[in-house]
KOLSE-251188 format. One record per residue (C-alpha): chain; residue number from 1; residue in three letters; x, y, z. Coordinates in steps of 0.001 Angstrom, whole numbers, plus 524288, in hexadecimal, padded with zeros to 5 digits. Layout:
# residues N
  cadena  num  residuo     xx     yy     zz
       A  NUM      ALA      X      Y      Z
...
This chain:
# residues 153
  cadena  num  residuo     xx     yy     zz
       A    1      UNK  B0947  1BEC7  1DB45
       A    2      UNK  B1397  1C375  1E491
       A    3      UNK  B1B6D  1CFDD  1E30F
       A    4      UNK  B27A5  1C7EF  1E011
       A    5      UNK  B20CC  1C04B  1D54B
       A    6      UNK  B1B4E  1CC90  1CF0F
       A    7      UNK  B2887  1D35D  1CFBA
       A    8      UNK  B2F2E  1C7A5  1C986
       A    9      UNK  B24BF  1C752  1BEFF
       A   10      UNK  B26D9  1D5DD  1BC52
       A   11      UNK  B3577  1D3D0  1BA93
       A   12      UNK  B32F6  1C8D6  1B0F4
       A   13      UNK  B290F  1D108  1A997
       A   14      UNK  B32C1  1DC4C  1A8E2
       A   15      UNK  B3C32  1D322  1A1FB
       A   16      UNK  B317E  1CE7E  198CC
       A   17      UNK  B2DDE  1DCB0  1960F
       A   18      UNK  B3BE9  1E00D  19254
       A   19      UNK  B3C1C  1D47F  188FB
       A   20      UNK  B2F13  1D876  18309
       A   21      UNK  B33CA  1E678  18188
       A   22      UNK  B4005  1E1A5  17A8D
       A   23      UNK  B37B3  1D947  17190
       A   24      UNK  B2EEA  1E4E2  16EEE
       A   25      UNK  B3A89  1ED5F  16B5A
       A   26      UNK  B3F8B  1E2C3  1622C
       A   27      UNK  B3231  1E17F  15BE6
       A   28      UNK  B3157  1F045  15A5C
       A   29      UNK  B3EC8  1F0A0  15415
       A   30      UNK  B3AE9  1E5B6  14AAE
       A   31      UNK  B2E84  1ED4A  14751
       A   32      UNK  B3633  1F9CB  144BE
       A   33      UNK  B401F  1F27D  13C7A
       A   34      UNK  B3538  1EC6F  13467
       A   35      UNK  B2EEA  1F9D3  132BB
       A   36      UNK  B3BC9  1FFBF  12E48
       A   37      UNK  B3DE0  1F4D3  12473
       A   38      UNK  B2FFE  1F683  11F63
       A   39      UNK  B3206  20524  11D8A
       A   40      UNK  B3EFB  202BE  1169A
       A   41      UNK  B3883  1F948  10D43
       A   42      UNK  B2D8C  202D4  10A69
       A   43      UNK  B3791  20D66  10794
       A   44      UNK  B3EBC  20401  0FEA3
       A   45      UNK  B3236  2015C  0F718
       A   46      UNK  B2F89  20FD8  0F5DA
       A   47      UNK  B3D3C  211E1  0F08B
       A   48      UNK  B3B89  206D3  0E6D7
       A   49      UNK  B2E91  20C5C  0E243
       A   50      UNK  B3436  219F7  0E0BE
       A   51      UNK  B3FDB  21499  0D940
       A   52      UNK  B36B2  20CFC  0D042
       A   53      UNK  B2E8D  21923  0CDE5
       A   54      UNK  B3A94  22135  0CA9F
       A   55      UNK  B3FA9  2167C  0C1C8
       A   56      UNK  B32A8  2161B  0BA86
       A   57      UNK  B3383  224DA  0B88C
       A   58      UNK  B40F9  22326  0B2A5
       A   59      UNK  B3BD9  218B1  0A96D
       A   60      UNK  B30E3  221BE  0A50C
       A   61      UNK  B3A6F  22CCA  0A29E
       A   62      UNK  B4360  223D9  09AE5
       A   63      UNK  B37A7  21EAE  09364
       A   64      UNK  B34DD  22C42  08E72
       A   65      UNK  B42A4  22D1C  0891B
       A   66      UNK  B417A  2206C  08189
       A   67      UNK  B47E0  214B6  0880B
       A   68      UNK  B4B3B  207AD  081F0
       A   69      UNK  B4244  1FC0E  08452
       A   70      UNK  B4CE1  1F41B  08B3E
       A   71      UNK  B5034  1FF4F  0944E
       A   72      UNK  B41C7  2019A  09740
       A   73      UNK  B3FAB  1F316  099EB
       A   74      UNK  B4B44  1F2E2  0A356
       A   75      UNK  B459A  1FE81  0AA91
       A   76      UNK  B3857  1F7F0  0ABB7
       A   77      UNK  B3ED0  1EB72  0B05D
       A   78      UNK  B4557  1F348  0BB28
       A   79      UNK  B382A  1F942  0BEC7
       A   80      UNK  B32F0  1EB61  0C002
       A   81      UNK  B3E07  1E83D  0C950
       A   82      UNK  B3ACB  1F45D  0D12F
       A   83      UNK  B2C85  1F01F  0D1A5
       A   84      UNK  B30C6  1E2C0  0D678
       A   85      UNK  B396D  1E915  0E0D1
       A   86      UNK  B2DFE  1F187  0E553
       A   87      UNK  B2562  1E58B  0E62A
       A   88      UNK  B2F89  1DE2C  0EE26
       A   89      UNK  B313C  1E9F5  0F6E3
       A   90      UNK  B2285  1EA1C  0F8ED
       A   91      UNK  B234A  1DC0E  0FDBB
       A   92      UNK  B2E67  1DF93  106F1
       A   93      UNK  B2652  1EAD5  10C2E
       A   94      UNK  B1A97  1E1FB  10E6C
       A   95      UNK  B230F  1D842  115CB
       A   96      UNK  B298A  1E2D3  11DD4
       A   97      UNK  B1C2A  1E894  12126
       A   98      UNK  B17E4  1DB47  12621
       A   99      UNK  B245B  1DAAC  12E46
       A  100      UNK  B2174  1E827  133E6
       A  101      UNK  B13BA  1E3E8  13796
       A  102      UNK  B18CF  1D760  13DA8
       A  103      UNK  B236D  1DE6B  1457B
       A  104      UNK  B197F  1E87D  149FC
       A  105      UNK  B109A  1DD96  14EB3
       A  106      UNK  B1BD7  1D716  155EA
       A  107      UNK  B1F9F  1E3E1  15C48
       A  108      UNK  B119A  1E6AC  1608C
       A  109      UNK  B1020  1D8D3  165E2
       A  110      UNK  B1CC1  1DA54  16D93
       A  111      UNK  B1810  1E77C  17278
       A  112      UNK  B0BAF  1E0EE  1779D
       A  113      UNK  B13C9  1D672  17E7C
       A  114      UNK  B1C0B  1E0E7  1850F
       A  115      UNK  B0FD7  1E837  1893D
       A  116      UNK  B0A1A  1DBAC  18ED3
       A  117      UNK  B164E  1D9A5  1971C
       A  118      UNK  B158B  1E7D2  19BA4
       A  119      UNK  B075D  1E5E0  19FB7
       A  120      UNK  B0B0D  1D990  1A707
       A  121      UNK  B15D7  1E0F5  1AE0C
       A  122      UNK  B0C18  1EB98  1B178
       A  123      UNK  B02CC  1E17F  1B73B
       A  124      UNK  B0DCD  1DB56  1BF13
       A  125      UNK  B11B4  1E8BB  1C426
       A  126      UNK  B03A2  1EB1A  1C834
       A  127      UNK  B039A  1DDF1  1CF1A
       A  128      UNK  B1026  1E1A1  1D602
       A  129      UNK  B0A24  1EE92  1DA26
       A  130      UNK  AFE3D  1E770  1DF8F
       A  131      UNK  B070D  1DE28  1E72B
       A  132      UNK  B0F05  1E995  1EC64
       A  133      UNK  B0281  1F0BD  1F055
       A  134      UNK  AFDB4  1E4AA  1F78D
       A  135      UNK  B0AAA  1E2F2  1FE82
       A  136      UNK  B0AA9  1F140  20268
       A  137      UNK  AFCA3  1F01F  20738
       A  138      UNK  B0024  1E407  20F1F
       A  139      UNK  B0B91  1EB47  2154D
       A  140      UNK  B02E5  1F6F7  21874
       A  141      UNK  AF89D  1EDF3  21E4D
       A  142      UNK  B0308  1E710  22655
       A  143      UNK  B0850  1F406  22B51
       A  144      UNK  AFA9C  1F88B  22ED1
       A  145      UNK  AF80C  1EBD3  23644
       A  146      UNK  B04F2  1ED3B  23D90
       A  147      UNK  B019A  1FB49  2417C
       A  148      UNK  AF451  1F718  2463B
       A  149      UNK  AFA7C  1EC54  24E69
       A  150      UNK  B0475  1F5BE  25432
       A  151      UNK  AFA0D  1FFC7  2573D
       A  152      UNK  AF165  1F547  25D3F
       A  153      UNK  AFBF5  1F123  266C3
């Protein structure tokens, strides 16, 4: 390859690298957003569980004071709803964990693509350096030949 071709190729690869870096940043942001959502959902489940536990304590305290059957049944019905909410929240957490894993995989894959472009740029730069070294050597050889010719005359 000529120096011009390698230089043109490097410019094109620089553009590709910028695009890959932008994609990597987007993938990283999506990963972080998914992680944040996952953590929020876990915190929500923890809050629900703590609320349920506190509610059960209240029921036990009221039970000691003698509560009507209807009132007790309503309280237990509400506990059932809390259990259902905790179960649903567990499903949301499982789905959000899968999303985190997927986004992480996408980010890592994009990171590998960016690194591949960087390695290709590095190889092209090495090729350009080799071409430049050859051109310099040719010029030095030409100068040496010209000096020899002048000295021979």
